C-alpha positions in Angstrom: 256.5 55.5 179.7 255.2 54.7 182.7 251.6 52.9 182.0 250.3 54.8 185.8 250.2 58.1 183.9 247.7 59.5 181.2 250.2 59.5 178.3 251.0 56.0 179.2 247.5 54.9 179.3 246.7 56.5 176.2 249.4 55.2 174.4 248.8 51.7 175.9 244.8 52.1 174.7 246.3 53.1 171.4 248.2 49.9 171.1 245.1 47.3 172.1 242.9 49.3 169.3 245.0 49.2 166.5 246.3 45.6 167.5 242.5 44.2 167.4 241.4 45.7 163.8 242.1 43.7 160.8 244.9 45.0 158.3 242.1 45.6 156.0 240.2 48.0 158.3 243.6 49.7 158.9 244.1 50.2 154.9 240.7 51.3 154.5 241.2 53.7 157.5 244.6 55.1 155.9 242.5 55.2 152.4 239.6 57.4 154.1 241.8 59.8 155.7 244.1 60.1 152.5 240.6 60.6 150.2 239.4 63.4 152.8 243.0 65.3 152.9 242.7 65.4 149.0 239.0 66.6 149.0 239.7 69.3 151.5 242.8 70.4 149.6 240.5 70.4 146.4 237.9 72.5 147.9 240.7 74.8 149.5 241.8 75.8 145.9 238.8 76.0 144.9 237.1 78.2 147.8 240.7 80.3 147.3 239.9 81.2 143.6 236.0 81.7 144.3 237.4 84.6 146.3 240.0 86.3 144.2 237.4 86.4 141.5 234.5 87.8 143.6 237.1 90.2 144.9 237.8 91.1 141.0 234.4 91.7 140.6 233.6 93.6 143.4 236.4 95.9 143.1 235.0 96.4 139.5 231.7 97.0 140.8 233.0 99.6 142.9 235.0 101.2 140.4 231.8 101.5 138.3 229.5 102.9 141.2 231.4 105.3 142.1 233.3 107.0 139.2 234.1 110.4 141.2 236.4 109.1 143.6 238.7 107.8 140.6 238.9 111.4 138.7 241.3 113.7 140.0 
């Protein structure tokens, strides 16, 4: 990739930044990214379960509040 292009300049900048960081900082950065990914995955599951429970509760309340709609 030519260094005169924008992607080439971005690539060179990235390589320079990574090369200037100490290995312990890179490991810390990777651990932080993994931790944030795990937290987001965990919260996604919690929110999905909460939505399912709230939907079931809402549907049951509607069945009780509107009994005429459920009778033939």
